[in-house]
LUMLUM-874118 format. One record per atom (N, C-alpha, C, O, CB): residue number from 1; residue in three letters; atom name; x, y, z. Coordinates in steps of 0.1 Angstrom, whole numbers, plus 2048, in hexadecimal, padded with zeros to 3 digits. Glycine has a CB too. Example, Ala and Ser with C-alpha at 12.3 -4.5 7.8 and 13.67 -1.06 7.14 Angstrom:
<pts>
  seq  type  atom    u    v    w
    1   ALA     N  884  7C7  84E
    1   ALA    CA  87B  7D3  84E
    1   ALA     C  884  7DF  84E
    1   ALA     O  88E  7DF  855
    1   ALA    CB  871  7D3  85A
    2   SER     N  880  7EA  847
    2   SER    CA  889  7F5  847
    2   SER     C  881  800  84F
    2   SER     O  886  80B  850
    2   SER    CB  88D  7FA  839
</pts>
This chain:
<pts>
  seq  type  atom    u    v    w
    1   MET     N  866  89C  79A
    1   MET    CA  864  890  792
    1   MET     C  858  889  798
    1   MET     O  856  889  7A4
    1   MET    CB  870  887  792
    2   THR     N  850  882  790
    2   THR    CA  844  87B  794
    2   THR     C  845  86C  792
    2   THR     O  83B  866  791
    2   THR    CB  838  881  78D
    3   HIS     N  851  867  792
    3   HIS    CA  853  858  790
    3   HIS     C  851  851  79D
    3   HIS     O  852  856  7A8
    3   HIS    CB  861  856  78B
    4   SER     N  84D  844  79B
    4   SER    CA  84C  83B  7A6
    4   SER     C  859  832  7A6
    4   SER     O  85D  82E  79C
    4   SER    CB  83F  832  7A6
    5   TYR     N  85E  830  7B2
    5   TYR    CA  86B  828  7B3
    5   TYR     C  868  81B  7BA
    5   TYR     O  862  81B  7C4
    5   TYR    CB  876  830  7B9
    6   ARG     N  86E  810  7B5
    6   ARG    CA  86E  803  7BC
    6   ARG     C  87D  801  7C0
    6   ARG     O  886  800  7B7
    6   ARG    CB  869  7F8  7B2
    7   LEU     N  87F  7FF  7CC
    7   LEU    CA  88C  7FE  7D2
    7   LEU     C  88E  7F1  7D8
    7   LEU     O  885  7EB  7DF
    7   LEU    CB  88F  809  7DB
    8   ASP     N  89A  7EB  7D6
    8   ASP    CA  89D  7DF  7DE
    8   ASP     C  8A1  7E2  7EC
    8   ASP     O  8A3  7EE  7EF
    8   ASP    CB  8A9  7D7  7D7
    9   ALA     N  8A2  7D8  7F4
    9   ALA    CA  8A4  7DB  803
    9   ALA     C  8B1  7E2  805
    9   ALA     O  8B2  7EB  80E
    9   ALA    CB  8A4  7CD  80A
   10   GLN     N  8BC  7DE  7FE
   10   GLN    CA  8C9  7E5  800
   10   GLN     C  8C9  7F4  7FC
   10   GLN     O  8CE  7FC  804
   10   GLN    CB  8D4  7DD  7F8
   11   THR     N  8C2  7F7  7F1
   11   THR    CA  8C1  805  7ED
   11   THR     C  8B9  80D  7F7
   11   THR     O  8BC  818  7FB
   11   THR    CB  8BB  806  7DF
   12   SER     N  8AE  807  7FB
   12   SER    CA  8A5  80E  805
   12   SER     C  8AD  810  812
   12   SER     O  8AB  81B  818
   12   SER    CB  899  805  808
   13   PHE     N  8B5  807  817
   13   PHE    CA  8BD  808  823
   13   PHE     C  8C7  814  821
   13   PHE     O  8C8  81C  82A
   13   PHE    CB  8C4  7FB  826
   14   ARG     N  8CD  814  815
   14   ARG    CA  8D7  81F  813
   14   ARG     C  8D1  82C  813
   14   ARG     O  8D6  836  818
   14   ARG    CB  8DE  81C  805
   15   ILE     N  8C5  82D  80D
   15   ILE    CA  8BE  83A  80D
   15   ILE     C  8BA  83E  81B
   15   ILE     O  8BB  84A  81E
   15   ILE    CB  8B1  839  804
   16   GLN     N  8B6  835  823
   16   GLN    CA  8B3  838  831
   16   GLN     C  8C0  83D  838
   16   GLN     O  8BF  846  841
   16   GLN    CB  8AE  82B  839
   17   GLU     N  8CB  837  835
   17   GLU    CA  8D8  83C  83B
   17   GLU     C  8DA  84B  837
   17   GLU     O  8DE  853  83F
   17   GLU    CB  8E4  833  837
   18   ILE     N  8D8  84E  82A
   18   ILE    CA  8DA  85B  825
   18   ILE     C  8D0  865  82C
   18   ILE     O  8D4  870  830
   18   ILE    CB  8D8  85C  816
   19   GLN     N  8C3  860  82E
   19   GLN    CA  8B9  868  835
   19   GLN     C  8BE  86C  843
   19   GLN     O  8BD  877  847
   19   GLN    CB  8AC  861  835
   20   MET     N  8C4  862  84A
   20   MET    CA  8C8  864  857
   20   MET     C  8D4  86E  858
   20   MET     O  8D4  877  860
   20   MET    CB  8CC  857  85E
   21   ILE     N  8DD  86D  84F
   21   ILE    CA  8E9  876  84E
   21   ILE     C  8E4  884  84B
   21   ILE     O  8E8  88E  852
   21   ILE    CB  8F3  871  843
   22   LEU     N  8DB  886  841
   22   LEU    CA  8D6  893  83E
   22   LEU     C  8CD  899  849
   22   LEU     O  8CF  8A5  84C
   22   LEU    CB  8CD  892  831
   23   ALA     N  8C5  891  850
   23   ALA    CA  8BD  895  85B
   23   ALA     C  8C6  89B  866
   23   ALA     O  8C3  8A5  86D
   23   ALA    CB  8B4  88A  861
   24   LYS     N  8D1  894  869
   24   LYS    CA  8DB  898  873
   24   LYS     C  8E2  8A5  86F
   24   LYS     O  8E3  8AE  878
   24   LYS    CB  8E5  88D  875
   25   LYS     N  8E6  8A6  863
   25   LYS    CA  8ED  8B2  85E
   25   LYS     C  8E4  8BE  85C
   25   LYS     O  8E8  8C9  85F
   25   LYS    CB  8F5  8AF  852
   26   LEU     N  8D8  8BC  857
   26   LEU    CA  8CF  8C7  853
   26   LEU     C  8C4  8CA  85D
   26   LEU     O  8BD  8D4  85C
   26   LEU    CB  8C9  8C4  846
   27   ASN     N  8C3  8C1  867
   27   ASN    CA  8B9  8C2  872
   27   ASN     C  8AB  8C2  86C
   27   ASN     O  8A2  8C9  871
   27   ASN    CB  8BB  8CF  87A
   28   LYS     N  8A9  8BB  861
   28   LYS    CA  89C  8B9  85C
   28   LYS     C  89B  8AC  854
   28   LYS     O  8A6  8A7  84F
   28   LYS    CB  897  8C5  853
   29   ARG     N  88F  8A6  852
   29   ARG    CA  88D  899  84B
   29   ARG     C  88D  89C  83C
   29   ARG     O  886  8A5  838
   29   ARG    CB  880  892  850
   30   ILE     N  894  893  835
   30   ILE    CA  894  894  826
   30   ILE     C  88D  887  821
   30   ILE     O  890  87C  826
   30   ILE    CB  8A2  895  820
   31   SER     N  883  888  818
   31   SER    CA  87C  87C  814
   31   SER     C  884  874  80A
   31   SER     O  88E  878  804
   31   SER    CB  86F  881  80C
   32   LYS     N  881  867  80A
   32   LYS    CA  888  85E  801
   32   LYS     C  886  862  7F3
   32   LYS     O  890  862  7EB
   32   LYS    CB  882  84F  802
   33   LYS     N  87A  867  7EF
   33   LYS    CA  877  86C  7E2
   33   LYS     C  881  877  7DE
   33   LYS     O  886  878  7D3
   33   LYS    CB  869  870  7E0
   34   SER     N  883  880  7E7
   34   SER    CA  88C  88C  7E5
   34   SER     C  89A  887  7E2
   34   SER     O  8A1  88C  7D9
   34   SER    CB  88B  896  7F0
   35   ILE     N  89E  87E  7EA
   35   ILE    CA  8AC  878  7E9
   35   ILE     C  8AE  872  7DB
   35   ILE     O  8B8  874  7D4
   35   ILE    CB  8AF  86E  7F4
   36   ILE     N  8A4  869  7D8
   36   ILE    CA  8A5  862  7CB
   36   ILE     C  8A4  86C  7BF
   36   ILE     O  8AC  86B  7B6
   36   ILE    CB  899  858  7CA
   37   ASP     N  89B  876  7C0
   37   ASP    CA  89A  880  7B5
   37   ASP     C  8A7  888  7B3
   37   ASP     O  8AC  88A  7A8
   37   ASP    CB  88F  88A  7B8
   38   LYS     N  8AD  88C  7BE
   38   LYS    CA  8BA  893  7BE
   38   LYS     C  8C5  88A  7B8
   38   LYS     O  8CD  88F  7B0
   38   LYS    CB  8BE  898  7CC
   39   ALA     N  8C5  87E  7BC
   39   ALA    CA  8CF  875  7B7
   39   ALA     C  8CE  873  7A8
   39   ALA     O  8D8  872  7A0
   39   ALA    CB  8CF  867  7BE
   40   ILE     N  8C2  871  7A3
   40   ILE    CA  8BF  870  795
   40   ILE     C  8C3  87C  78D
   40   ILE     O  8C9  87B  783
   40   ILE    CB  8B0  86D  792
   41   LEU     N  8C0  888  792
   41   LEU    CA  8C4  894  78C
   41   LEU     C  8D3  896  78B
   41   LEU     O  8D8  89A  781
   41   LEU    CB  8BE  8A0  793
   42   ALA     N  8DA  892  796
   42   ALA    CA  8E8  893  796
   42   ALA     C  8EE  889  78C
   42   ALA     O  8F8  88C  785
   42   ALA    CB  8EE  890  7A4
   43   LEU     N  8E8  87D  78B
   43   LEU    CA  8ED  873  781
   43   LEU     C  8EB  878  773
   43   LEU     O  8F3  877  76A
   43   LEU    CB  8E6  866  783
   44   GLN     N  8DF  87E  770
   44   GLN    CA  8DC  883  763
   44   GLN     C  8E6  88E  75F
   44   GLN     O  8EB  88F  754
   44   GLN    CB  8CE  889  762
   45   GLU     N  8E9  897  769
   45   GLU    CA  8F3  8A2  766
   45   GLU     C  901  89C  763
   45   GLU     O  908  8A1  75A
   45   GLU    CB  8F3  8AC  772
   46   LYS     N  905  892  76B
   46   LYS    CA  912  88C  769
   46   LYS     C  912  885  75B
   46   LYS     O  91C  886  754
   46   LYS    CB  914  881  774
   47   MET     N  908  87E  758
   47   MET    CA  907  878  74A
   47   MET     C  908  882  73F
   47   MET     O  90F  880  735
   47   MET    CB  8FA  86F  749
   48   GLU     N  901  88D  741
   48   GLU    CA  901  898  736
   48   GLU     C  90F  89D  735
   48   GLU     O  914  89F  72A
   48   GLU    CB  8F7  8A3  73A
   49   THR     N  916  89F  740
   49   THR    CA  924  8A4  740
   49   THR     C  92D  89A  739
   49   THR     O  936  89E  731
   49   THR    CB  929  8A7  74E
   50   MET     N  92B  88D  73C
   50   MET    CA  934  883  736
   50   MET     C  931  883  727
   50   MET     O  93B  881  71F
   50   MET    CB  931  875  73C
   51   VAL     N  925  884  723
   51   VAL    CA  922  884  714
   51   VAL     C  928  890  70E
   51   VAL     O  92D  88F  703
   51   VAL    CB  912  883  712
   52   GLU     N  927  89C  714
   52   GLU    CA  92D  8A8  70E
   52   GLU     C  93C  8A6  70D
   52   GLU     O  942  8AA  702
   52   GLU    CB  929  8B4  717
   53   VAL     N  942  8A1  717
   53   VAL    CA  951  89F  716
   53   VAL     C  955  895  70B
   53   VAL     O  95E  898  703
   53   VAL    CB  956  899  723
   54   LYS     N  94D  88A  709
   54   LYS    CA  950  881  6FE
   54   LYS     C  94E  888  6F1
   54   LYS     O  955  885  6E7
   54   LYS    CB  947  875  6FF
   55   LYS     N  943  890  6EF
   55   LYS    CA  941  897  6E3
   55   LYS     C  94C  8A0  6E0
   55   LYS     O  951  8A1  6D4
   55   LYS    CB  933  89F  6E3
   56   ASP     N  951  8A8  6EA
   56   ASP    CA  95C  8B1  6E8
   56   ASP     C  969  8A9  6E4
   56   ASP     O  970  8AE  6DC
   56   ASP    CB  95E  8B9  6F5
   57   GLY     N  96B  89E  6EA
   57   GLY    CA  977  896  6E7
   57   GLY     C  976  890  6DA
   57   GLY     O  981  88C  6D4
   57   GLY    CB  978  88C  6F2
   58   ALA     N  96A  88D  6D4
   58   ALA    CA  969  886  6C7
   58   ALA     C  96B  890  6BC
   58   ALA     O  96F  88B  6B1
   58   ALA    CB  95B  880  6C6
   59   ASP     N  969  89C  6BE
   59   ASP    CA  96B  8A6  6B2
   59   ASP     C  979  8A9  6B0
   59   ASP     O  97C  8B1  6A7
   59   ASP    CB  964  8B3  6B5
</pts>
């Protein structure tokens, strides 16, 4: 994704916490952009699943 993100201080802090957890577990640094992109993709997939379930339930 090539989007620019504007984050509030609380969100930025939370992402830094996630970065530290991942760095500890994976022994490598993960960029904020990568974390945000993965979170957005996961949310999109979740939303698509929810829409599919509602469509199936409506028929």
